[in-house]
VEXDREN-2710 file (C-alpha; in Angstrom, 1 decimal):
% VEXDREN-2710
k/r/px/py/pz
1/MET/110.6/109.1/-110.0
2/THR/111.9/112.6/-110.8
3/LEU/109.8/115.3/-109.3
4/THR/109.4/118.7/-111.1
5/ALA/108.8/122.3/-110.0
6/ASP/108.7/125.7/-111.6
7/LEU/110.7/128.6/-110.1
8/PHE/109.3/132.1/-111.0
9/TRP/112.2/134.5/-110.8
10/SER/113.4/138.0/-111.6
11/PHE/116.9/139.4/-112.2
12/ARG/116.1/142.6/-110.2
13/SER/114.9/140.7/-107.1
14/PRO/117.5/140.3/-104.4
15/TYR/115.5/137.6/-102.8
16/SER/115.4/135.7/-106.1
17/TYR/119.3/135.8/-106.0
18/LEU/119.3/134.8/-102.4
19/ALA/117.1/131.7/-103.2
20/THR/118.6/130.6/-106.4
21/ARG/121.8/128.8/-105.3
22/ARG/119.9/127.0/-102.6
23/TYR/117.3/125.8/-105.0
24/ARG/120.0/124.8/-107.5
25/ALA/121.7/122.8/-104.7
26/LEU/118.4/121.0/-104.0
27/ALA/118.1/120.1/-107.6
28/ALA/121.7/118.7/-107.5
29/GLU/121.1/116.7/-104.3
30/TYR/117.7/115.4/-105.0
31/ASP/115.9/113.7/-107.9
32/LEU/114.3/116.9/-108.8
33/THR/114.1/119.1/-111.9
34/ILE/113.5/122.8/-111.3
35/THR/112.5/124.9/-114.3
36/LEU/113.3/128.5/-113.7
37/ARG/110.8/130.7/-115.5
38/PRO/112.0/134.4/-115.6
39/VAL/109.5/137.3/-115.4
40/TYR/109.9/141.0/-115.8
41/PRO/110.3/142.8/-112.4
42/LEU/107.6/145.0/-110.9
43/ALA/109.5/148.1/-112.1
44/ILE/108.6/147.1/-115.6
45/ARG/105.2/145.6/-115.0
46/GLU/104.0/148.2/-112.5
47/PRO/106.3/151.2/-112.6
48/THR/104.3/153.1/-109.9
49/PHE/104.6/150.2/-107.4
50/PHE/107.5/151.8/-105.6
51/GLU/105.9/155.2/-105.4
52/ARG/102.8/153.6/-103.8
53/ASN/104.7/151.6/-101.2
54/HIS/105.0/152.6/-97.5
55/PRO/108.0/154.9/-97.0
56/ASN/109.6/152.3/-94.7
57/TRP/109.4/149.6/-97.3
58/LEU/112.7/150.3/-99.1
59/ARG/114.7/150.8/-95.9
60/TYR/113.5/147.6/-94.4
61/THR/114.1/145.6/-97.5
62/MET/117.7/146.9/-97.7
63/ILE/118.3/145.9/-94.0
64/ASP/116.6/142.5/-94.5
65/MET/118.3/141.5/-97.8
66/PHE/121.8/142.1/-96.3
67/ARG/120.8/140.2/-93.1
68/VAL/119.5/137.2/-95.1
69/ALA/122.8/137.1/-97.1
70/GLN/124.8/137.2/-93.8
71/PHE/122.7/134.5/-92.2
72/HIS/123.2/132.1/-95.1
73/GLY/126.8/133.2/-95.9
74/ILE/126.0/134.4/-99.4
75/PRO/128.2/137.1/-101.0
76/PHE/126.0/140.2/-101.4
77/GLY/126.4/143.7/-102.6
78/PRO/124.4/146.4/-104.3
79/PRO/124.2/145.9/-108.0
80/ARG/126.6/148.0/-110.0
81/PRO/124.7/148.9/-112.2
82/ASP/121.2/148.1/-111.1
83/PRO/119.3/146.0/-113.6
84/ILE/116.6/148.6/-113.4
85/VAL/117.5/152.3/-114.0
86/GLN/115.7/154.1/-111.2
87/ASP/116.1/157.2/-109.1
88/MET/116.1/155.7/-105.6
89/MET/115.4/159.0/-104.0
90/THR/112.2/159.7/-105.9
91/ARG/111.6/156.0/-106.8
92/LYS/110.9/157.0/-110.4
93/ILE/111.6/154.4/-113.1
94/ALA/113.5/155.7/-116.1
95/ALA/111.9/155.4/-119.5
96/GLU/115.1/153.9/-121.0
97/GLN/116.0/150.5/-119.6
98/PRO/119.2/149.2/-121.3
99/TYR/119.8/146.1/-119.0
100/ILE/116.6/144.3/-117.9
101/TYR/115.3/143.3/-121.3
102/ARG/118.5/141.8/-122.4
103/LEU/118.8/139.9/-119.1
104/THR/115.3/138.6/-119.0
105/ARG/115.2/137.6/-122.7
106/THR/118.5/135.7/-122.4
107/GLY/117.2/134.1/-119.3
108/GLN/114.2/132.9/-121.3
109/ALA/116.4/131.8/-124.1
110/ALA/118.3/129.7/-121.5
111/ALA/115.0/128.3/-120.4
112/ARG/114.3/127.1/-123.9
113/ARG/117.5/125.1/-123.6
114/GLY/116.5/123.7/-120.1
115/GLN/119.4/125.5/-118.5
116/SER/117.8/128.6/-117.0
117/LEU/118.4/127.6/-113.4
118/ALA/122.1/127.4/-113.9
119/PHE/122.3/130.4/-116.1
120/CYS/120.3/132.7/-113.9
121/ASP/122.1/131.6/-110.8
122/GLU/125.5/132.3/-112.4
123/VAL/124.4/135.7/-113.8
124/SER/122.7/136.8/-110.6
125/ARG/126.0/136.0/-108.7
126/LEU/127.6/138.7/-110.8
127/ILE/124.8/141.2/-110.4
128/TRP/124.2/140.8/-106.6
129/GLY/127.5/139.3/-105.6
130/GLY/129.5/142.5/-105.9
131/ALA/130.9/142.4/-109.4
132/GLU/131.3/146.0/-110.8
133/ASN/130.2/146.6/-114.3
134/TRP/128.8/143.1/-114.6
135/HIS/127.3/144.1/-118.0
136/GLU/130.7/144.8/-119.5
137/GLY/133.7/142.8/-120.7
138/VAL/133.6/139.0/-120.3
139/HIS/131.5/138.9/-117.1
140/LEU/128.3/137.6/-118.7
141/ALA/130.1/135.4/-121.2
142/GLY/131.9/133.7/-118.3
143/ALA/128.7/133.3/-116.4
144/ALA/127.0/131.7/-119.4
145/ALA/130.0/129.4/-119.9
146/ARG/129.8/128.2/-116.3
147/ALA/126.2/127.3/-117.0
148/GLY/127.2/125.4/-120.2
149/LEU/125.9/128.1/-122.6
150/ASP/127.2/130.6/-125.1
151/MET/126.3/134.2/-124.2
152/ALA/126.8/135.4/-127.8
153/ALA/124.1/132.9/-129.0
154/LEU/121.7/133.9/-126.2
155/ASP/122.2/137.5/-127.0
156/ALA/121.7/136.9/-130.7
157/GLU/118.4/135.1/-130.0
158/ALA/117.3/137.8/-127.6
159/ILE/117.5/140.3/-130.4
160/SER/116.3/138.2/-133.3
161/ASP/113.4/136.6/-131.4
162/ALA/112.5/139.3/-128.9
163/ALA/108.8/139.3/-129.5
164/ALA/108.4/135.6/-129.1
165/LEU/110.6/135.6/-126.0
166/ASP/108.5/138.4/-124.5
167/ALA/105.4/136.4/-125.2
168/GLU/106.9/133.4/-123.3
169/ILE/108.0/135.7/-120.4
170/ALA/104.4/137.1/-120.2
171/ALA/103.1/133.5/-120.2
172/ASN/105.4/132.8/-117.2
173/GLN/103.8/135.7/-115.3
174/VAL/100.3/134.4/-116.1
175/ALA/101.3/131.0/-114.9
176/LEU/102.6/132.5/-111.7
177/GLU/99.4/134.3/-111.0
178/THR/97.3/131.3/-112.0
179/ALA/99.3/129.3/-109.4
180/GLY/98.2/131.7/-106.8
181/HIS/100.9/134.3/-106.3
182/TRP/102.3/137.4/-108.1
183/GLY/105.8/137.9/-106.6
184/VAL/109.2/136.4/-106.9
185/PRO/110.8/134.1/-106.0
186/THR/107.9/131.7/-106.0
187/LEU/108.4/127.9/-106.4
188/VAL/105.3/126.1/-107.6
189/PHE/105.2/122.4/-106.9
190/ASP/102.2/120.2/-107.6
191/GLY/100.1/123.3/-107.9
192/GLU/101.1/124.8/-104.6
193/PRO/103.1/128.1/-104.5
194/PHE/105.9/128.7/-102.0
195/PHE/106.7/132.5/-102.1
196/GLY/110.0/133.8/-100.8
197/GLN/113.5/132.8/-100.0
198/ASP/112.3/131.7/-96.6
199/ARG/110.0/128.9/-97.9
200/ILE/112.8/126.7/-99.3
201/GLU/112.8/124.3/-96.4
202/MET/109.0/124.1/-96.4
203/ALA/109.0/123.4/-100.1
204/LEU/111.5/120.6/-99.5
205/TRP/109.4/119.2/-96.7
206/ARG/106.3/119.2/-99.1
207/MET/108.2/117.5/-101.9
208/GLN/109.6/114.9/-99.5
209/GLN/106.0/114.1/-98.5
210/LYS/105.3/113.5/-102.2
211/GLY/108.2/111.1/-102.5
212/LEU/111.3/113.2/-103.2
213/GLN/114.4/111.1/-103.0
214/LEU/118.1/111.8/-102.9
215/ARG/119.9/111.3/-106.2
216/ALA/121.5/107.9/-106.5
END
């Protein structure tokens, strides 16, 4: 029997990136379907979040995300450009955000096609894997193609059906909070949330308790 889980995820979250290829590998190895459900990052949902945080929060996060990448052997580099336009000195979020809406809406368009896990994995490898100017040229088209999708079609849908996509993205956030968490990445399996890139092994353990099997 194929087991199913939802993965709540953000393009701006380095920990989402660090978890995605590992969850994708689980879905390839085991009889498991993981539906990635993109949400808008905290910078969009709560723009004052970064200003309210402890002054050490950003420095520690920077140290930790590079450490996690090194530990797992995952290519990692600061996004160029950042999916969120933000002054990192003042932590102020810019009013104009040219990247995150396109990314999240195309991610939800991929979810409509049942291919959001592959699409968001491939795109996040560009953003967080060191690709410069990932938003230009053929970078995103190549990532979409590797996921079996057409970026031009996703972009067109993100523009023509933006309101409906945003409603679906908002519903993803509600579903995440209903499941018992608010942050990403969070895998929800059988009503139980597993928050963070460091809960993948525990999520696998729980799914194996519920009968998860290797693919034939």
